[in-house]
N, C-alpha and C positions, 0 to 999 in steps of 0.2 A: 643388096637386092637379090632375090632368088629367081630361078627359071620360072617362066609363066606356068600356071597350073595346067593349061590345055596341052602344052608341050610335054609335060611330065606324064599326063594320062596316056598319051599316045605311046610313049616309051615303055611305060609299065605294062600296057596291053601286049606289047611285043614280047616282054619278058615272060609273061604268063603263057603265051602261045608256045614259045620255045621250051619252057619248062615242061609242059604237057607232052611235048614230042621227044624229050630227052631223058626221061626218068630212068632209062636203063643204062645210060652211059656211065663208065667208070671214071671218066675225066671230070675235073671240077666244073661245077655249074653254079652261076650266081643268079639268084632270083631277085635280089634287090640290095640296096645299101642306104644308110641314113646316118647323118644328114647328107644331102647331095651338094653342099657347099660349105666352105669354112676356111679360116685362116690356118697357116702352118701351126701344128700343135693340136689341132682339133682331132678328137677321136671319132673315127667312122666305123660303124658296125656293118659288116658285109654278111649276108645270109644266103644260104643255098645248100648244095649237097656235094659230096666228094671233095670238100675243101682241104682235107688232110687225110688221104687214104693210107699214108705210111708215116713212120715215126719222124722223119726230117720235116722241119717247119716249112710251110709254103712260102713263096715270095709274092709280095704284093707290090704292084707298080701303079703309080698315078701318072698316066702318060708313060714317060720313060724314066721317071724318078722313083726309086725304090723306097718303100716306107718301112718303118720299124713296127713290130707287132706287140700288142698287149696280151692278146688271146688268140688261140688258133685251135679249132677242133673241126670235126667233120661237117658241121652245119653252120658254124659262126666263126668269123674272124673279126677282131677289133684292131684296126690299124691307125697309126698316127700320121696325119697329113704332114709330109716332109716340106722342108724349105724349097723355094723356087719351083713349086709344083705348077705344071701347066694346066690350062683348061683342056682336059683330055679324059678318055675313059679309064676305068680301073681294070687291071689285069691280075688274075691269080694264076700262079704257076706252081705245080707240085709234081710228084712222081707220076701221077696219072695223066698229066697233060696240062694244057693252058686254056684259060677262058678269059675273054675280054668282053666287057659290057658293051652292048650296042648303043648306050647313052653315056653322056659325059658327067664327070665330076666337075662342078663349076667352081674353079679356083678363083679366089679373090685377085683383083688386079695387084700388080706389084710395081713399086717405084724403085728403080735401081739407081738412077741419078737424074739430075736436071740442071738447067742453067740457061742464062740468056745470052751467053757468049761462049762459042766453041773455040778452044785454043789448040786442039790437036786430037790425036787418037793413038792408042796402042793396040794394034790388031783391030779387033772389032769393037774395042772399048773406046767410046768418045770421051774426051777430056773437056770439062767445063771450067771456066774461070770461077773461082770462089773468093769471097762469098758471092752469093747470087744477089744482084742488085736489080730492083724493079724499075728499070729505065722506061719511062712512058713510051708506048708504041713499039717497044722491042718484043721479040718473039721468045717465048719461054719454051724450050724443048725438054720434054719429059721422056726418059728412056726407061723401059721396064718390060712387063709381060702381062698377058691376059687382058689386053685392052679391048679386044673384040669379043663380043658375046653373040653367038649365032642368033639370027633373027631379031636381035635387039642391039643395034650398033651405038646407041646413045652413050656419050661419056660426058661427065661434068668435072670441071676443074675449079678448085677453090683455094685461095690464099687467105689463111685465117678464117674469117667468116664471109669473105667476099668472093662471089663467083666471077670468073673471068671467061671470056669467049675462048673456046677450045674445041678441037676435033682430033680423033685418032687417025693419023695418016698411015699407020701400019699397026700390026698386032702388037709391036713392041715400041711404038712411038706415038706421042701426042704433041701437037703444037698448039700453044695458047698465046694470046696477045695481051701484053701488059697495058692496063688502062692508064689514063693521065694521073690519077691519084690512087695509090694502092697501099693500104695499111700493111705494115710488117706482120708476117704470120707464117705458120707452117703450111706446106703444100699438101693438099688433099685432093683425091680424085675418086670418082664413083662410076662404076659400070652397072649393068643390070644385076650383077652379083652382089655388090656392096661397096662400102666405103673403105678407103685405105689412106692413112696419113703418114707422111714421112717426117720424123722428128729429129733428123740428124742436124738440121740447121734451118734457120728462117730464110725466107725470101724478104730482103730488106727494102722497105720503101724509104723515100727521102724524108728526113726529119723536119719538124716544124715546131717552133715554140709559139704558142698563141697567147698565153697569159702566164705571169709569174709574180711571186712576192716581190714587191718593188724595193724594199729596203730591209736591212738587217745588220746585225753585228756578227763578228767572228764567233762561231759556235752556235749561231741560231740555225734552226731548221727551216728551210724555205720550200715552197711548192712550185712546180712547173707543170703546166698543162699544154698539150699540143698533140703531136702525132708521130708515130714511129720511133718510140723510145725503146722498144724491146730489142734485147741483144741476147745471144746465146750465152756469153760469158761477160762479166763486168769489164774485162779488159778491152772489150770491143766498143765501149762507150767512154768518151772523154767529155768533161764539162769544165769550162773555165768561167770565172767571174773577174772581169777586168783583166783578163790574161792570166790570172792565178788558177792553177789546177785545183779542182774539187776532188778530194780523195775519199770523201764519205758521201755516198748517195745510194738510193734504193729505187729501183724501177718497180713501181706499183702495178703498172699496166702499160699497154702500148700508148696510152694518152696521159699518164700521170707518173711523176717521179718526185722524190724529195731529195734534198741535198743539204749538207751542213756547210755553212759559209766558212772557208778556210781563213786562217790567221793572216795569210799574206794577201788576201783579196783587197782590191781597191775599187773605187767606184768606176764602173764601166759596163759594157754590154755582156750578155751571156752568150757563150758559144757552145753548141753541142755538136759532137761528131760521132756518128755510128757508121756501120758498114754501108748504109744507104746514102751517106753524104753528110754535109755539115749545114748548120743554120746559125746565123748571128742575129741577135735581137737589134732592132733599130733604136730602142731606148735603153738607158743604163739601169743597172742595179746599183742602188745607193748604199754605200757602206756606212753604217752607223758606228760611232766610237763606242768602245767598251773598256772600262777600267776594271781589270781583274784583281789588282792589288796595288798598294802604295806603302811607302816607308819613308820616314818613321810614321807611326800612327798617331803622333801627337807632338806638340812643341809650341814654343812661343813664336811671336812675330819674328820674321827673319830666318826661320827654319827652312831649309831646302827640302822639299818633298819630291820623291821620284814616283811618278805614276807609270805603271806598266799595264799593257793590255793589247788592244788591236784597234785599227782604224783611227789612230791618234794623229796621223799626218795632218798638218794644217790646223792644229789646235789654236783657236783664237781667243778663248776665254776659259778661265778656271774660277769657280766659286767655292769658297770655304763657308759652308752654310749659305748665308746670303751676302757674304762679303767677297767682292771680286778682287782677285789678284791683279796687280798692275801688268799690263800687256808686255811691258819691258822685262818683267820677271819670269816670263814663260819661255822655256827653251824646248823647241821641238827637236828631240834627238833622233827619233825615227818613228815609223808607223806604230811601233810597239812601246815607245817610251817618251814621256814628257817630264821635264823638271820644272818645278815652280817654287817660288818663294812665298811663304805664308805672310799675308798682309796683317797690319795691326787691326785690333778690334774684333778678332775672330772668336765666335762662340763654338762650342763643340757641336759638330753636325756633319752631314755627308759632304763629299766633294763632288761638284758637277763640272764635267768637261764638255766643252762645246766645240764642234768642228763644222765645216760646211755641210757635212752630212746629217748632223743632228747633235743630240746631247746624250750623255751617260752619267747616271748618278750612282755613286758607290753604295753598296749595301752596308759597308762598315762606316763608322764615324771617324772623323779626324778630331782628336781631343786637344783643346786648348788648355793652358795652365788653369787649374782650379782656383777659385777665389772664394774665401769665407768672409761674408759680410757681418755675420753675427750668429748668436745661438741663444736658446732659451730652454730651461731656466739658466740663470747665471751661476747657480750653485746647486749642490746636491750630493747625496751620499752614494756609495756603491750600489749599482743596480738601477739608479734613477735614469729615466729616459730623457735624452737631450736631443733637440732638433737643431741641426746646423742649417743656416741659410746662406745662399750665395749664388754662384753660377759656374758653369763648366764643371759640374759635379758628376755628370755621367761618366762611367768608365773608372770611377774611383776604385783603386786596388787595395788601399790601406788608409786607416785613420789612426792618428796618434794623439794622446793627451799628455802634454808635458814630456814628449819624447817616447812615451811607453805606448805599445800597441793597444788599440781598442779592438778586441776580437769580434764583438757583436755590433754590426751596423748594417743598415739597409739604405741603398740609394733609391729614393722615391722617384726623383726625376732630376732634371738638369739643375734644379735650384734648391733641392732639399735632401738632407741625409738625416736619418733617425738612428741614434746609437744608444747603447747602455753603458753607463760608467762602470768600468771594470773594478774588481776588488783590488785593493792596495794602490789605487790610483792616487796621484798627487796633483795639486793645483797647478795650472799652467795653461798655455795656449793649445788650441786644437790645430793639428796639421792634417791636410787632406792630400794624399798622394795619388796621382793618376798618370796615364800615358803622356799627358801634356806637361807634367811637372808637379810642383808642390805648392799648395796654398796654405798660408798661416793666418789664424785669426788674430785680429788686432788686440783683443782683450783676453783676459785669463778667466778660466772656469775655476771656481772655488770648490774644492772637494771637501765636503763635510765629513768629519770623522765620526766618532762614536758619541754624538751628542745625545743627551737624555731625551726620553719620550715618555710622557705621562699618559697612561691609558685609563686611569681611574683612581678613586680614593674612597676611603670609608672610615668613619661615617661621613655623611654629607654635610653635617652641621654639628654645632656644639659650642659651649662657652670656652673662655680662655682656659688653657690647661688640658683641653681634650686631646687625647692621643689619637692621631690620624695616621692610618696606614696608606701609603702612596704606592701604587703599582704601575709598572711600565717596562721599559728596557733601558739599558746602559745607565742604571741608577747607582751602580756600585762605585762609580768614580765621582759621585756628586760632591761638590764643594760648598753648596749653598742651597738652603731651602727657605722660601719666604711665603708668608700668607698675606696676599694683597700688598706686597712690598715690605712687610715686616719680617725680618729674618728670625729664625728660631733654630735651636740645636736639633740634631737628628741622629739617627743610627741607620746603618745600611746592613740589614740582615743578609741580603743577597744582591745580585746585580739587577734584580727585577723588583726589589721591595725597599722602601724607606719608611721609617716611623718617626714622626715629628709631633711635638705638642703645640697647640695653638698658642702663640705668644701674646703677652700683654700688649694692648694697644692695637691688636689686629682687628680689622673690619672685614665685612663680607667682601669676597673677591676671589681672584684666581690664585691657585698655588703654583709657584714657579720653582723648578729645579734647575740648577746650573752645574755644569762640569767643565773641564778645560776645553771641550770641543763645542760648547754651545749651551743654549738654554731651551727649556720647554715649559709651556704654560698648560695648565689643565683646561679642558674644554668647559667644564662646569665651574661655577663659583662654589667656594666653601662658605657656608652661612655661619657667621659668628654670632652667638647669642645663647640665652638660657631659657627664654620664654617665648610663648606665642601671644597673640592679642586677638581674642575672639570678640566680635561686636555683634549684638543681636538687635534686630528691628522687628516690631510687632504692630500689626494693624488689624482692624475689624471692618467688615462690610456686610450689610449696612450697619451703621451706628448713629442714631438709635436703631435697634432691631425691632421688627414687627413682632408683636406678641404671638408666640407659638410658631413663628416663621423661621426659616433657615438663616444662619449667619456664618460667614467664613472668616477664620483668623489666619492671616498671612504672615509667614515668618521668613526672615532673611538673616543668615549668619555669614559673616566674612572674617577670615583669618588675616590680619594685617602683619603677621610674622613677628620677628624674623624666622622663628622656628616653625616647623609643622606642628599642628595640634594633634596629638595622638589620642586614639580612642574617643573621638568626639561624638557626643550624642546631644540631641535637642529634645527637651521635655516641655510638654504643654499640659497645664492643669486646668480643668474646667470646674467651675464652682457648682454647687447644687443648683438645680433649676435649669441648667443647660444639658441637653441630651446629645451625646456623641452620635454623629451620622457617618462620617468617613474621614480617612486621612488622605492628604494630597501630597504625594512624593514619589520619587523613583527609588528611594532608599527603603530598606526594611524598617518596619516599626512594630511596636508592641502596644497593646491597650490593656491597662490594668485599672479597672474602675473608671474614675474620671481623669486618669493620667495617661497621656499618649506619649511614647518615647520613640524618637527616630534615631537609628544607629548610622551616623555619618562615617565613622572610622577615621583614618588618618586624613587630616585636612592640610594640604600643602600651603605654604605662604601664598597669599592672594587667592586661595581656594575659597569656595563658598558653598552654602546650603540654601536651597529654596524649597518651601513646602507650605502646607496649611492643614487646617482642621475645620471641618464643617460640623456645625452643631445646630440643634433646634432650640430657639429661645422659648422661655417659659411664660409665666403669667406676666401681665403688664404692670406698669408702675413699680418696677423693681430695678435695682442697680446691681450688676454682677461683675466681679473682678476676675479676669482671666490672666494667668501667669505663664510666661514662657522663659526658659533659660537654656544656655549653651554650656556644656560641661566637657572638660578634657582632662586627661592625666598630665598634660604638659602645663607647667606654671603659666599664669597669665599676667601680663604687666599691668592691666587695668581691669580687674574682675568686675568692677562696678557696671560695666556696659555689657556684661554677659547675661543679664536678666532684665526682662521688661514686663510691665503689667499694663492692662488696658481695662478701663471702666466701661462696661457695656450697659447702655440704657435700653430697657424693654418697655415699649408703649404700644397702645392700641393704634391702629392706623386711623388717620383723620380723613373723613370724607369732605371734599371741598366742592363748592358749586359756583357756577358763573353763568349769568344770563347772557346768552349770545345774541338773542333777539326777542321780541315779544312772544315768539312761538317756540324758541329753543333754549334749553338749559343744558350746560356742560357739567357733568359730574366727573370728578377725578379723585384718585387715591394712590398711595405709594406703590411702585412696581413690586416692592418686596412683599406686598400683601396679595399679589396676583396669585390666583389659584387657591388661596386660603380663605379669602374674604370675597363676598359678593354683595352688590347693592340690592337692598330691598326697598319697597315703596308701600305707603299706606295713606288712606285719606285722613287718618287721624293718628294722634300720638299713641293711642291705645290699641292700634291695630285694626284689622289684621294686616300682617306684613307679607308681601308677596314679592317674588323676584321681579326686578326691573327689566322690562323688555329691551332688547337691543344687543349688539355685539360690541364689547369693549375693544379698544385698541391700546397696545402697550408700546411706548416709545423707549423703554428701558429705564425711565425715571418715574413716569406716572402712567397709570392706567386711566383711560378716558372713555366716557360714554355720553353720547348726546341723546337727550330725551325731549319729547314735545311738551310744550306748556299749553294747558287749556284753562278754562274758566274755573275749574274745580280746584280746591286746595289739595295739595299732596305733600306728604313727608317722605324723606329718604334717609336711610342709614346703612352702614356696613355691618354685615353679620358674618361670623365665623362659619365656614362651611361645615 
């Protein structure tokens, strides 16, 4: 806080009056300075005249304390406010004389020492008991300077952020009263000039723990809330849990701190001690057990396992997975160690330790001896994937087959391992090695050697004596080749090729190759034979055909084998009088006059061809023969059924009539004549003939038209449109 504006205006007016009256003096003269208040170290600019009339630097005094100078010339001096400056005027002294300002430099208040208990003095210096403890209702004595400001005697005292009642009893002394509850903090005071804080040490209030983390294990960080945790140095604060000192803590604020639970801690109250006093909680901090390690990390029932950690005193239960150890097998060695015997029936899993304070589950697993219950497949060659089944397989460090290491394996879970059979493996049992021991499979895995493999052969068919090339792998060591069980001599041009002739007596079936390591069958059958068997069926619809109407010839060809029919084609020959309209097929065809040829190509055994030819029937009362045949370059065992003929009768459609009632007559004619023929009517046979009125209905077999019957005679007939 600065001097009131009204007071400064009065002083400044005085300076102006003196300045006007003293312009001729050779002595120094000050017209003003700024700022008019400040802490030690503040630079104050003094302006006037005659401030440095000669070479030697002038002297500047704040009260009776000399200041150092930054700048000094005839009209300006920059001085640094010295330590322990009093609230006093500024004086300039040089060779020309001395000048003292008629108004004050308002120095900040200064705290030199303080305390609530005076233990003596050395000369004028009072000695206070340290550290300063804020005992309720005690008097805090503050020694310093600049506590009085003319015309503004008010003084405020604050500890931390809390104001306490105080008054200045002398220019260098303030007395304050400590309230019932005072948070720890630095001492600050304020006069009309400004604030000053002493940071040499705190004034310590009595500590109090209001809330805290209620349980934890060694190494856990816990939180405490309360009051007056602040200390100047960590050594001033002690914290214990159940009587055990806490060596790691951090004071976050006057009301919050964190602490790490020490390994030696036991369940009990928290006690905090600071310079302001001590506080003990009425409730206990509960120590949880914690297992940091155990050894060995695996073994069968009966193995003694040592658990180490903290908070293990009074261990009353130990679980291996979900299997409890007998209470008689648990030995409490110390708060940091428990010995326990592994019970029977344990599966690999974590260890759980339970005390009165709670439970702790290990991060690592305890591994029981692995057990291999089976594997699939039961045999295979190098590189094949095998799945081992069992339990306690987690933690597996090695897998062996017949004593030899299996380098590639994956532990899927506690019940499954997937591995690849290594090269040069031999048949035998699998063994699984883990921290808990070794497990051996009851059955042996059969390692298949270089057994043959047939990937194909050519040709796919042929008669006895046909040379067949067989391709695959590991064929060079073949000892036997058979066609559907009938052996035949062979040659082995390479390890991937065999050549064998179809033996006498062979029938259609698999080709088998055998070597000392095994056998392999072809995926496809070799077809034994020299012929195919094409059979053709031919039909016509309608038959009889309606004169001049359409007729469709339907063809079906089937190859009954055993060989494919090569270059198969189907030929249809129309006799004169039938006019070709269209071919019905998905295969390409050619039309050459009255002959239509379909190109079916290679027809496999049981393959077939379906198609047809549509033609227009000619004049009535004629019989026409249509021929269809199937032709192939492959010999046919029964060529007689490769060709068929059909006799097509062509006739005029017949108009039928039926009296439905005395007033209705039903006319009908074949559906094949629909669109080609229409009913006409006449009163007499000689005509004239006119179209019969009405809309015919076609049911797919007959076209029908109902006409009325009247008293007049009428004749009906079908006419070609």
